[in-house]
N, CA, C and O atoms as a GROMACS GRO file, in nm:
protein
  404
    1MET      N    1  -2.743   2.310  -1.450
    1MET     CA    2  -2.615   2.239  -1.465
    1MET      C    3  -2.625   2.124  -1.473
    1MET      O    4  -2.635   2.073  -1.362
    2THR      N    5  -2.629   2.014  -1.601
    2THR     CA    6  -2.597   1.872  -1.549
    2THR      C    7  -2.540   1.790  -1.529
    2THR      O    8  -2.443   1.864  -1.507
    3GLY      N    9  -2.485   1.658  -1.508
    3GLY     CA   10  -2.403   1.609  -1.385
    3GLY      C   11  -2.271   1.633  -1.518
    3GLY      O   12  -2.187   1.656  -1.431
    4ALA      N   13  -2.227   1.640  -1.589
    4ALA     CA   14  -2.107   1.635  -1.696
    4ALA      C   15  -2.050   1.826  -1.633
    4ALA      O   16  -1.942   1.876  -1.604
    5ASP      N   17  -2.169   1.868  -1.636
    5ASP     CA   18  -2.124   2.053  -1.575
    5ASP      C   19  -2.101   2.038  -1.504
    5ASP      O   20  -1.998   2.103  -1.490
    6GLY      N   21  -2.136   1.949  -1.354
    6GLY     CA   22  -2.175   2.022  -1.215
    6GLY      C   23  -2.004   2.020  -1.137
    6GLY      O   24  -1.904   1.970  -1.189
    7PRO      N   25  -2.010   2.075  -1.031
    7PRO     CA   26  -1.912   2.056  -0.930
    7PRO      C   27  -1.776   1.948  -0.924
    7PRO      O   28  -1.660   1.955  -0.885
    8ALA      N   29  -1.881   1.825  -1.001
    8ALA     CA   30  -1.781   1.737  -0.980
    8ALA      C   31  -1.684   1.676  -1.140
    8ALA      O   32  -1.628   1.566  -1.150
    9ALA      N   33  -1.688   1.734  -1.197
    9ALA     CA   34  -1.662   1.706  -1.352
    9ALA      C   35  -1.543   1.852  -1.351
    9ALA      O   36  -1.444   1.864  -1.424
   10ALA      N   37  -1.583   1.934  -1.264
   10ALA     CA   38  -1.476   2.014  -1.291
   10ALA      C   39  -1.330   2.025  -1.178
   10ALA      O   40  -1.241   2.110  -1.170
   11GLY      N   41  -1.364   1.875  -1.088
   11GLY     CA   42  -1.197   1.877  -0.966
   11GLY      C   43  -1.278   1.713  -1.041
   11GLY      O   44  -1.348   1.651  -0.960
   12HIS      N   45  -1.268   1.664  -1.154
   12HIS     CA   46  -1.250   1.556  -1.135
   12HIS      C   47  -1.117   1.493  -1.204
   12HIS      O   48  -1.084   1.515  -1.320
   13ARG      N   49  -1.048   1.411  -1.112
   13ARG     CA   50  -0.879   1.385  -1.148
   13ARG      C   51  -0.890   1.237  -1.294
   13ARG      O   52  -1.005   1.204  -1.322
   14ARG      N   53  -0.801   1.181  -1.353
   14ARG     CA   54  -0.786   1.117  -1.402
   14ARG      C   55  -0.761   0.965  -1.333
   14ARG      O   56  -0.663   0.943  -1.262
   15VAL      N   57  -0.843   0.882  -1.356
   15VAL     CA   58  -0.816   0.777  -1.206
   15VAL      C   59  -0.690   0.660  -1.313
   15VAL      O   60  -0.661   0.665  -1.432
   16ARG      N   61  -0.651   0.580  -1.220
   16ARG     CA   62  -0.495   0.526  -1.252
   16ARG      C   63  -0.566   0.387  -1.240
   16ARG      O   64  -0.599   0.338  -1.132
   17LEU      N   65  -0.592   0.310  -1.400
   17LEU     CA   66  -0.616   0.183  -1.408
   17LEU      C   67  -0.484   0.100  -1.364
   17LEU      O   68  -0.372   0.146  -1.385
   18VAL      N   69  -0.511  -0.051  -1.289
   18VAL     CA   70  -0.443  -0.116  -1.214
   18VAL      C   71  -0.482  -0.241  -1.256
   18VAL      O   72  -0.597  -0.279  -1.233
   19LEU      N   73  -0.368  -0.338  -1.337
   19LEU     CA   74  -0.445  -0.428  -1.351
   19LEU      C   75  -0.375  -0.559  -1.242
   19LEU      O   76  -0.253  -0.548  -1.225
   20ARG      N   77  -0.440  -0.670  -1.173
   20ARG     CA   78  -0.409  -0.717  -1.058
   20ARG      C   79  -0.380  -0.863  -1.111
   20ARG      O   80  -0.480  -0.932  -1.093
   21THR      N   81  -0.292  -0.923  -1.162
   21THR     CA   82  -0.245  -1.077  -1.208
   21THR      C   83  -0.234  -1.156  -1.130
   21THR      O   84  -0.168  -1.157  -1.026
   22ARG      N   85  -0.310  -1.242  -1.182
   22ARG     CA   86  -0.298  -1.379  -1.078
   22ARG      C   87  -0.234  -1.411  -1.023
   22ARG      O   88  -0.277  -1.499  -0.948
   23ASP      N   89  -0.018  -1.363  -1.000
   23ASP     CA   90  -0.001  -1.416  -0.878
   23ASP      C   91   0.023  -1.275  -0.808
   23ASP      O   92   0.113  -1.228  -0.739
   24GLY      N   93  -0.088  -1.234  -0.853
   24GLY     CA   94  -0.051  -1.089  -0.771
   24GLY      C   95   0.023  -0.919  -0.760
   24GLY      O   96   0.032  -0.825  -0.680
   25LEU      N   97   0.069  -0.962  -0.920
   25LEU     CA   98   0.150  -0.855  -0.914
   25LEU      C   99   0.072  -0.751  -0.980
   25LEU      O  100  -0.011  -0.783  -1.065
   26LEU      N  101   0.087  -0.652  -0.954
   26LEU     CA  102   0.051  -0.475  -1.021
   26LEU      C  103   0.106  -0.427  -1.160
   26LEU      O  104   0.225  -0.410  -1.188
   27PHE      N  105  -0.049  -0.402  -1.276
   27PHE     CA  106   0.029  -0.363  -1.405
   27PHE      C  107  -0.016  -0.251  -1.470
   27PHE      O  108  -0.121  -0.237  -1.532
   28ASP      N  109   0.072  -0.174  -1.451
   28ASP     CA  110  -0.010  -0.034  -1.516
   28ASP      C  111   0.011  -0.040  -1.672
   28ASP      O  112   0.124  -0.034  -1.720
   29PRO      N  113  -0.139  -0.056  -1.773
   29PRO     CA  114  -0.152  -0.059  -1.860
   29PRO      C  115  -0.110   0.057  -1.929
   29PRO      O  116  -0.024   0.047  -2.016
   30SER      N  117  -0.152   0.146  -1.906
   30SER     CA  118  -0.090   0.336  -1.960
   30SER      C  119   0.050   0.330  -1.961
   30SER      O  120   0.096   0.401  -2.049
   31ALA      N  121   0.165   0.248  -1.870
   31ALA     CA  122   0.253   0.332  -1.791
   31ALA      C  123   0.343   0.201  -1.891
   31ALA      O  124   0.459   0.221  -1.927
   32GLY      N  125   0.266   0.072  -1.926
   32GLY     CA  126   0.350  -0.036  -1.956
   32GLY      C  127   0.453  -0.131  -1.837
   32GLY      O  128   0.538  -0.218  -1.849
   33ARG      N  129   0.403  -0.074  -1.746
   33ARG     CA  130   0.531  -0.189  -1.677
   33ARG      C  131   0.497  -0.224  -1.527
   33ARG      O  132   0.408  -0.150  -1.486
   34THR      N  133   0.530  -0.292  -1.458
   34THR     CA  134   0.480  -0.353  -1.304
   34THR      C  135   0.474  -0.221  -1.211
   34THR      O  136   0.547  -0.122  -1.207
   35VAL      N  137   0.371  -0.253  -1.145
   35VAL     CA  138   0.351  -0.126  -1.036
   35VAL      C  139   0.409  -0.145  -0.876
   35VAL      O  140   0.510  -0.212  -0.899
   36THR      N  141   0.407  -0.134  -0.790
   36THR     CA  142   0.475  -0.199  -0.652
   36THR      C  143   0.369  -0.165  -0.528
   36THR      O  144   0.356  -0.076  -0.444
   37PRO      N  145   0.333  -0.231  -0.548
   37PRO     CA  146   0.189  -0.140  -0.349
   37PRO      C  147   0.290  -0.045  -0.321
   37PRO      O  148   0.214   0.045  -0.287
   38GLU      N  149   0.391  -0.001  -0.311
   38GLU     CA  150   0.460   0.116  -0.232
   38GLU      C  151   0.430   0.227  -0.311
   38GLU      O  152   0.350   0.305  -0.260
   39GLU      N  153   0.472   0.256  -0.422
   39GLU     CA  154   0.435   0.296  -0.516
   39GLU      C  155   0.337   0.356  -0.478
   39GLU      O  156   0.338   0.470  -0.432
   40LEU      N  157   0.185   0.243  -0.502
   40LEU     CA  158   0.082   0.292  -0.516
   40LEU      C  159   0.003   0.388  -0.416
   40LEU      O  160  -0.077   0.481  -0.424
   41ALA      N  161   0.058   0.326  -0.331
   41ALA     CA  162   0.078   0.428  -0.133
   41ALA      C  163   0.104   0.539  -0.164
   41ALA      O  164   0.036   0.629  -0.116
   42ASP      N  165   0.211   0.570  -0.255
   42ASP     CA  166   0.253   0.703  -0.239
   42ASP      C  167   0.195   0.785  -0.422
   42ASP      O  168   0.235   0.864  -0.507
   43ASP      N  169   0.115   0.723  -0.400
   43ASP     CA  170  -0.012   0.772  -0.536
   43ASP      C  171  -0.139   0.834  -0.428
   43ASP      O  172  -0.196   0.943  -0.420
   44VAL      N  173  -0.147   0.736  -0.372
   44VAL     CA  174  -0.279   0.771  -0.272
   44VAL      C  175  -0.221   0.883  -0.130
   44VAL      O  176  -0.300   0.962  -0.078
   45ARG      N  177  -0.166   0.878  -0.113
   45ARG     CA  178  -0.097   0.966  -0.008
   45ARG      C  179  -0.076   1.119  -0.076
   45ARG      O  180  -0.067   1.231  -0.027
   46ARG      N  181  -0.075   1.078  -0.184
   46ARG     CA  182  -0.087   1.224  -0.287
   46ARG      C  183  -0.226   1.275  -0.351
   46ARG      O  184  -0.240   1.355  -0.444
   47GLY      N  185  -0.298   1.225  -0.298
   47GLY     CA  186  -0.411   1.277  -0.344
   47GLY      C  187  -0.485   1.151  -0.472
   47GLY      O  188  -0.596   1.101  -0.451
   48HIS      N  189  -0.442   1.132  -0.539
   48HIS     CA  190  -0.447   1.028  -0.728
   48HIS      C  191  -0.535   0.906  -0.624
   48HIS      O  192  -0.533   0.880  -0.503
   49ARG      N  193  -0.607   0.854  -0.739
   49ARG     CA  194  -0.696   0.745  -0.743
   49ARG      C  195  -0.674   0.691  -0.862
   49ARG      O  196  -0.644   0.734  -0.973
   50PHE      N  197  -0.704   0.531  -0.788
   50PHE     CA  198  -0.668   0.439  -0.847
   50PHE      C  199  -0.791   0.354  -0.885
   50PHE      O  200  -0.889   0.352  -0.810
   51GLN      N  201  -0.788   0.260  -1.033
   51GLN     CA  202  -0.893   0.164  -0.952
   51GLN      C  203  -0.834  -0.011  -1.038
   51GLN      O  204  -0.831  -0.014  -1.161
   52ALA      N  205  -0.805  -0.101  -0.978
   52ALA     CA  206  -0.815  -0.237  -1.006
   52ALA      C  207  -0.874  -0.300  -1.049
   52ALA      O  208  -0.992  -0.288  -1.017
   53ARG      N  209  -0.838  -0.412  -1.153
   53ARG     CA  210  -0.953  -0.491  -1.220
   53ARG      C  211  -0.848  -0.624  -1.227
   53ARG      O  212  -0.726  -0.622  -1.216
   54ASP      N  213  -0.907  -0.698  -1.240
   54ASP     CA  214  -0.842  -0.863  -1.208
   54ASP      C  215  -0.825  -0.878  -1.386
   54ASP      O  216  -0.908  -0.881  -1.478
   55SER      N  217  -0.694  -0.883  -1.383
   55SER     CA  218  -0.644  -0.932  -1.550
   55SER      C  219  -0.716  -1.030  -1.595
   55SER      O  220  -0.762  -0.998  -1.704
   56GLU      N  221  -0.741  -1.116  -1.570
   56GLU     CA  222  -0.833  -1.237  -1.705
   56GLU      C  223  -0.982  -1.219  -1.664
   56GLU      O  224  -1.061  -1.259  -1.749
   57HIS      N  225  -1.034  -1.170  -1.557
   57HIS     CA  226  -1.210  -1.165  -1.534
   57HIS      C  227  -1.268  -0.964  -1.610
   57HIS      O  228  -1.352  -0.927  -1.692
   58GLY      N  229  -1.166  -0.893  -1.522
   58GLY     CA  230  -1.150  -0.699  -1.585
   58GLY      C  231  -1.299  -0.683  -1.415
   58GLY      O  232  -1.383  -0.595  -1.398
   59THR      N  233  -1.267  -0.816  -1.324
   59THR     CA  234  -1.377  -0.771  -1.220
   59THR      C  235  -1.334  -0.619  -1.159
   59THR      O  236  -1.259  -0.570  -1.243
   60ASP      N  237  -1.347  -0.551  -1.078
   60ASP     CA  238  -1.276  -0.456  -1.014
   60ASP      C  239  -1.261  -0.527  -0.881
   60ASP      O  240  -1.348  -0.597  -0.830
   61CYS      N  241  -1.115  -0.497  -0.819
   61CYS     CA  242  -1.071  -0.538  -0.711
   61CYS      C  243  -0.975  -0.440  -0.631
   61CYS      O  244  -0.882  -0.470  -0.555
   62THR      N  245  -1.017  -0.326  -0.664
   62THR     CA  246  -1.034  -0.216  -0.599
   62THR      C  247  -0.943  -0.208  -0.456
   62THR      O  248  -0.824  -0.186  -0.429
   63TYR      N  249  -1.114  -0.249  -0.349
   63TYR     CA  250  -1.026  -0.315  -0.247
   63TYR      C  251  -0.951  -0.394  -0.163
   63TYR      O  252  -0.910  -0.387  -0.047
   64ARG      N  253  -0.946  -0.479  -0.267
   64ARG     CA  254  -0.810  -0.591  -0.201
   64ARG      C  255  -0.669  -0.561  -0.305
   64ARG      O  256  -0.598  -0.661  -0.313
   65VAL      N  257  -0.632  -0.474  -0.363
   65VAL     CA  258  -0.555  -0.406  -0.378
   65VAL      C  259  -0.508  -0.293  -0.251
   65VAL      O  260  -0.394  -0.264  -0.217
   66LEU      N  261  -0.631  -0.246  -0.200
   66LEU     CA  262  -0.646  -0.155  -0.064
   66LEU      C  263  -0.567  -0.215   0.010
   66LEU      O  264  -0.450  -0.178   0.018
   67VAL      N  265  -0.614  -0.319   0.078
   67VAL     CA  266  -0.583  -0.425   0.158
   67VAL      C  267  -0.417  -0.437   0.176
   67VAL      O  268  -0.346  -0.419   0.275
   68GLN      N  269  -0.382  -0.477   0.032
   68GLN     CA  270  -0.252  -0.560  -0.023
   68GLN      C  271  -0.168  -0.357   0.031
   68GLN      O  272  -0.053  -0.338   0.069
   69ILE      N  273  -0.270  -0.257   0.013
   69ILE     CA  274  -0.105  -0.156   0.058
   69ILE      C  275  -0.117  -0.144   0.172
   69ILE      O  276  -0.013  -0.110   0.229
   70LEU      N  277  -0.222  -0.160   0.244
   70LEU     CA  278  -0.197  -0.105   0.375
   70LEU      C  279  -0.099  -0.234   0.485
   70LEU      O  280  -0.019  -0.218   0.577
   71LEU      N  281  -0.190  -0.437   0.375
   71LEU     CA  282  -0.058  -0.441   0.455
   71LEU      C  283   0.100  -0.420   0.457
   71LEU      O  284   0.181  -0.424   0.550
   72THR      N  285   0.115  -0.395   0.321
   72THR     CA  286   0.276  -0.363   0.279
   72THR      C  287   0.280  -0.246   0.354
   72THR      O  288   0.396  -0.242   0.394
   73ALA      N  289   0.201  -0.115   0.409
   73ALA     CA  290   0.241   0.000   0.493
   73ALA      C  291   0.271  -0.028   0.598
   73ALA      O  292   0.354   0.037   0.661
   74LEU      N  293   0.204  -0.143   0.648
   74LEU     CA  294   0.248  -0.170   0.794
   74LEU      C  295   0.299  -0.279   0.847
   74LEU      O  296   0.297  -0.316   0.965
   75THR      N  297   0.361  -0.346   0.724
   75THR     CA  298   0.486  -0.461   0.758
   75THR      C  299   0.666  -0.382   0.764
   75THR      O  300   0.709  -0.304   0.680
   76PRO      N  301   0.725  -0.422   0.859
   76PRO     CA  302   0.865  -0.341   0.889
   76PRO      C  303   0.908  -0.390   0.765
   76PRO      O  304   0.859  -0.486   0.705
   77ALA      N  305   1.033  -0.295   0.716
   77ALA     CA  306   1.076  -0.341   0.609
   77ALA      C  307   1.201  -0.487   0.641
   77ALA      O  308   1.209  -0.586   0.568
   78GLU      N  309   1.254  -0.472   0.719
   78GLU     CA  310   1.350  -0.572   0.786
   78GLU      C  311   1.286  -0.611   0.908
   78GLU      O  312   1.284  -0.528   0.999
   79PRO      N  313   1.233  -0.725   0.928
   79PRO     CA  314   1.188  -0.774   1.088
   79PRO      C  315   1.285  -0.820   1.116
   79PRO      O  316   1.376  -0.866   1.047
   80GLY      N  317   1.268  -0.808   1.248
   80GLY     CA  318   1.363  -0.830   1.376
   80GLY      C  319   1.428  -0.689   1.405
   80GLY      O  320   1.461  -0.680   1.524
   81THR      N  321   1.453  -0.590   1.340
   81THR     CA  322   1.553  -0.444   1.351
   81THR      C  323   1.477  -0.351   1.432
   81THR      O  324   1.526  -0.245   1.471
   82GLY      N  325   1.333  -0.395   1.462
   82GLY     CA  326   1.308  -0.242   1.507
   82GLY      C  327   1.353  -0.271   1.687
   82GLY      O  328   1.403  -0.358   1.759
   83THR      N  329   1.291  -0.126   1.694
   83THR     CA  330   1.352  -0.120   1.878
   83THR      C  331   1.197  -0.143   1.984
   83THR      O  332   1.192  -0.138   2.107
   84GLY      N  333   1.085  -0.167   1.889
   84GLY     CA  334   0.935  -0.174   1.950
   84GLY      C  335   0.988  -0.280   2.116
   84GLY      O  336   1.098  -0.296   2.168
   85THR      N  337   0.847  -0.332   2.154
   85THR     CA  338   0.838  -0.372   2.297
   85THR      C  339   0.899  -0.504   2.306
   85THR      O  340   0.839  -0.603   2.265
   86GLY      N  341   0.955  -0.507   2.332
   86GLY     CA  342   1.026  -0.668   2.367
   86GLY      C  343   1.174  -0.663   2.388
   86GLY      O  344   1.233  -0.734   2.470
   87SER      N  345   1.240  -0.564   2.302
   87SER     CA  346   1.376  -0.520   2.264
   87SER      C  347   1.445  -0.552   2.409
   87SER      O  348   1.552  -0.612   2.402
   88GLY      N  349   1.386  -0.512   2.572
   88GLY     CA  350   1.463  -0.506   2.640
   88GLY      C  351   1.445  -0.605   2.702
   88GLY      O  352   1.365  -0.607   2.796
   89THR      N  353   1.502  -0.693   2.672
   89THR     CA  354   1.497  -0.891   2.698
   89THR      C  355   1.656  -0.933   2.778
   89THR      O  356   1.729  -1.032   2.784
   90GLY      N  357   1.655  -0.750   2.851
   90GLY     CA  358   1.824  -0.835   2.930
   90GLY      C  359   1.949  -0.820   2.921
   90GLY      O  360   2.035  -0.807   3.008
   91THR      N  361   1.954  -0.825   2.734
   91THR     CA  362   2.152  -0.866   2.638
   91THR      C  363   2.177  -0.744   2.592
   91THR      O  364   2.283  -0.726   2.531
   92THR      N  365   2.104  -0.660   2.607
   92THR     CA  366   2.172  -0.545   2.608
   92THR      C  367   2.303  -0.472   2.619
   92THR      O  368   2.355  -0.386   2.548
   93GLY      N  369   2.351  -0.551   2.762
   93GLY     CA  370   2.480  -0.489   2.824
   93GLY      C  371   2.487  -0.417   2.896
   93GLY      O  372   2.584  -0.347   2.925
   94THR      N  373   2.329  -0.419   2.967
   94THR     CA  374   2.347  -0.262   2.984
   94THR      C  375   2.343  -0.329   3.232
   94THR      O  376   2.306  -0.257   3.324
   95GLY      N  377   2.375  -0.417   3.238
   95GLY     CA  378   2.415  -0.491   3.388
   95GLY      C  379   2.308  -0.488   3.415
   95GLY      O  380   2.309  -0.404   3.504
   96THR      N  381   2.224  -0.514   3.405
   96THR     CA  382   2.052  -0.568   3.454
   96THR      C  383   2.025  -0.682   3.444
   96THR      O  384   1.922  -0.707   3.508
   97THR      N  385   2.068  -0.773   3.392
   97THR     CA  386   2.078  -0.880   3.426
   97THR      C  387   1.993  -1.068   3.506
   97THR      O  388   1.990  -1.190   3.492
   98GLY      N  389   1.934  -0.928   3.603
   98GLY     CA  390   1.878  -1.051   3.689
   98GLY      C  391   1.960  -1.041   3.865
   98GLY      O  392   1.912  -1.061   3.977
   99ARG      N  393   2.111  -0.999   3.816
   99ARG     CA  394   2.164  -1.036   3.968
   99ARG      C  395   2.177  -0.980   4.073
   99ARG      O  396   2.233  -1.010   4.178
  100GLU      N  397   2.068  -0.816   4.010
  100GLU     CA  398   2.068  -0.777   4.135
  100GLU      C  399   1.942  -0.809   4.210
  100GLU      O  400   1.834  -0.837   4.158
  101ARG      N  401   1.967  -0.802   4.347
  101ARG     CA  402   1.820  -0.852   4.458
  101ARG      C  403   1.800  -0.726   4.550
  101ARG      O  404   1.711  -0.725   4.635
   0.00000   0.00000   0.00000
């Protein structure tokens, strides 16, 4: 078997090309529209592949976009509404405001 006939060719999937603009927007030229980091994150979760290129210079910036996707996924949607550590500050009306001795 040659390179084109090998197992990698049988499992080859289309790689989505995404262009990253100077201001950080992501543009899919085949769809003719911008895409969000959340949309790319969903694609990655489903096993789809993409390649990101700088729209001005054509250089690969896939890792930069992956970092952008990770930061977007790790950032809370609405800051201050979570119930993580630090939410029990004594202002919940539970009766434990420090009066007990």
